[in-house]
C-alpha positions as CSV (number, residue, x, y, z in Angstrom):
1,M,76.7,129.5,68.6
2,R,76.9,130.1,72.2
3,E,79.7,131.8,74.0
4,R,82.2,129.6,75.9
5,W,80.9,129.7,79.9
6,S,82.9,129.6,82.7
7,V,82.7,127.9,86.5
8,E,82.9,131.5,87.4
9,D,79.7,132.1,85.5
10,L,77.9,129.7,87.9
11,D,76.1,131.5,90.4
12,V,76.4,128.6,93.2
13,F,80.3,128.1,92.2
14,K,80.3,132.2,93.4
15,R,78.7,131.4,96.2
16,A,80.3,128.6,97.8
17,Y,83.1,130.0,97.1
18,Q,82.7,133.0,99.1
19,L,81.5,130.6,101.7
20,S,84.7,129.2,101.6
21,L,86.5,132.2,101.6
22,E,84.8,133.0,105.1
23,L,85.0,129.8,106.9
24,H,88.8,129.9,106.0
25,R,89.7,133.3,107.4
26,V,87.2,132.9,110.4
27,S,89.2,129.4,111.0
28,L,92.7,131.3,111.4
29,D,91.8,132.2,114.7
30,F,90.3,128.4,116.2
31,P,93.1,126.9,118.8
32,K,96.6,125.6,117.4
33,I,94.9,122.2,118.1
34,E,92.2,122.5,115.6
35,Q,94.7,123.5,113.1
36,F,96.0,120.7,111.4
37,G,94.1,117.2,111.3
38,G,91.5,119.1,113.5
39,L,88.3,121.5,113.2
40,A,89.5,124.4,111.3
41,D,91.3,121.9,108.9
42,Q,88.1,119.7,108.0
43,L,86.0,122.8,107.9
44,R,88.3,124.4,105.1
45,R,89.1,121.1,103.4
46,A,85.1,120.3,103.5
47,S,83.9,123.7,101.9
48,K,86.9,124.1,99.5
49,S,85.7,120.5,98.1
50,V,82.4,122.5,97.3
51,C,84.1,124.4,95.0
52,S,86.2,122.0,93.8
53,L,84.3,119.5,92.7
54,I,81.9,122.2,90.8
55,A,85.0,123.5,89.1
56,E,86.3,119.8,88.1
57,G,82.4,118.7,87.2
58,A,82.2,121.8,85.1
59,G,85.7,121.1,83.1
60,R,84.6,117.3,82.6
61,Q,80.6,118.8,81.5
62,Q,81.7,119.0,77.6
63,G,82.4,115.7,77.1
64,S,79.5,114.2,79.7
65,P,76.4,115.5,81.5
66,R,76.5,112.3,83.7
67,E,80.0,113.1,85.0
68,F,78.9,116.4,85.7
69,V,76.4,115.5,87.6
70,R,78.5,113.1,89.7
71,Y,80.8,115.5,90.5
72,L,77.2,118.1,91.8
73,T,76.1,115.0,93.7
74,M,79.6,114.7,95.2
75,A,80.0,118.8,96.0
76,V,75.9,118.0,97.5
77,G,77.6,115.7,100.1
78,S,80.9,118.2,101.0
79,A,77.9,120.8,101.4
80,E,76.3,118.8,103.7
81,E,79.9,118.2,105.2
82,T,80.6,121.8,106.3
83,K,76.9,122.2,107.8
84,L,78.3,119.4,110.1
85,W,81.8,121.3,110.9
86,C,80.1,124.4,111.4
87,S,77.6,123.0,114.1
88,Y,80.9,121.8,116.1
89,C,82.7,125.6,115.4
90,A,79.2,126.7,117.6
91,D,78.7,123.4,119.7
92,L,82.7,124.0,120.6
93,G,82.3,127.5,121.3
94,Y,84.8,128.8,118.9
95,V,81.9,130.6,116.5
96,E,79.0,132.9,117.8
97,R,76.1,130.4,117.3
98,E,74.2,133.5,115.2
99,R,77.1,133.2,112.5
100,V,76.8,129.5,112.3
101,V,73.6,129.9,111.5
102,R,74.1,131.7,108.6
103,W,76.7,129.8,107.6
104,R,74.5,126.8,107.8
105,D,71.7,128.2,105.6
106,E,74.1,129.4,103.3
107,C,74.9,125.9,102.8
108,H,71.4,125.0,102.5
109,Q,70.9,127.3,99.6
110,I,74.0,126.1,98.0
111,I,72.7,122.3,98.1
112,R,69.3,123.8,96.8
113,M,71.0,125.2,93.7
114,L,73.5,121.9,93.2
115,Q,70.0,120.2,93.2
116,G,68.6,122.5,90.6
117,L,71.3,122.0,88.3
118,K,71.8,118.6,88.9
119,S,68.3,118.4,87.4
120,R,68.6,120.7,84.6
121,V,72.4,119.0,84.0
122,G,70.7,115.4,84.1
123,G,67.8,116.6,82.3
124,S,69.8,116.9,78.9
125,R,69.1,120.5,78.5
126,R,71.5,122.0,76.4
127,D,71.2,125.9,77.8
128,V,72.4,125.0,81.3
129,F,74.4,127.9,81.4
């Protein structure tokens, strides 16, 4: 019998969480006007949403793989939103473009991993984890 798994066991969750922490820390240095309702706030919310959607979907996975796929789809959307806010960071001069390129590349990898996980879960395979 398989041991119970945790969302923290998923590589995609680990990567999304680490990126979210980095974005949060960097955004704390943005101008005050961006902190509440501005770019810093949006960047933090979108990146944290990726993690929370994976976690919530994983919690629902036991009862419904279809529900998990739905949450993974929303996580993809939040990762795409995070990429957009990263571009704003560079275009507004808050973060060096090279760093933003790295962040956007990591978002792209997370999206690819989410798509792969969606395929495995949606294919009704029991050995997803």
